[in-house]
C-alpha positions in Angstrom: 107.3 118.0 101.6 105.8 119.9 104.5 103.7 117.1 105.9 105.0 115.0 108.8 103.1 111.9 109.7 102.3 111.1 113.3 103.1 108.0 115.3 103.7 104.9 113.1 102.3 106.4 109.9 104.2 106.8 106.7 103.6 108.8 103.5 104.0 106.8 100.2 104.3 108.2 96.7 102.6 105.5 94.6 104.4 104.3 91.5 102.8 105.2 88.1 100.2 102.8 86.8 101.3 100.5 83.9 100.6 102.0 80.5 101.2 98.8 78.5 101.1 95.1 79.1 104.3 93.0 78.6 103.0 92.0 75.2 102.6 95.7 74.1 98.8 96.2 74.5 98.0 99.7 75.7 95.8 99.7 78.8 92.9 102.3 78.8 92.5 104.6 81.8 89.3 102.8 82.9 91.1 99.4 83.0 94.2 100.4 84.9 94.6 99.0 88.4 95.8 101.0 91.4 99.6 100.5 91.9 100.6 98.4 94.9 104.2 99.7 94.9 105.6 103.1 96.0 108.4 105.0 97.6 108.4 106.2 101.2 108.7 110.0 101.3 108.1 110.7 105.0 108.1 108.6 108.2 106.6 109.3 111.6 108.5 109.2 114.9 107.3 105.7 115.9 104.6 104.2 118.1 104.6 104.2 121.9 104.2 100.6 123.3 102.0 99.6 126.2 105.1 99.8 128.4 105.7 103.4 127.4 108.7 102.8 125.2 109.0 104.5 121.9 109.3 101.8 119.1 111.2 103.3 116.2 109.8 102.6 112.7 111.6 100.0 110.5 111.1 101.9 107.3 113.2 104.8 106.0 112.7 107.6 103.5 113.5 106.3 100.1 112.5 102.7 100.7 110.6 101.0 97.8 107.7 99.2 99.3 104.7 96.9 98.5 101.4 97.6 100.1 97.7 96.4 99.9 95.5 97.5 97.0 93.1 99.4 99.3 95.6 100.4 102.0 96.0 104.0 103.2 94.2 107.2 102.6 94.8 109.2 99.5 95.9 112.8 99.9 97.0 115.5 97.4 99.8 117.9 98.2 100.9 120.6 95.7 99.3 118.6 92.9 101.1 115.4 93.8 99.1 112.3 95.0 100.3 110.4 98.1 99.0 107.7 100.4 99.2 108.0 104.2 99.1 104.6 106.0 100.3 102.8 109.0 103.6 101.0 108.9 101.8 97.7 109.5 99.9 98.2 106.2 103.1 97.7 104.3 103.9 94.2 103.2 107.5 94.3 102.1 110.5 96.4 101.2 111.7 95.8 97.7 
């Protein structure tokens, strides 16, 4: 990937939406929900605090994360969809 996020932003590759329910019912495209799970593919350098100190990000490339349903901005690079969001928009590392 040739995109490098700035400051405390990260780029997430969202997981694929579920095709079937646990009971085997196939979900049509119109009823699929946006995934709330993904993998970190790029991390920014960190955020500068009010004291002027660089605060390194806690996330690393390859981390599996959970994020809000409407978090981030959708971008497309080389035909692949990604989300760019602040590190604070991520709820947990799985």
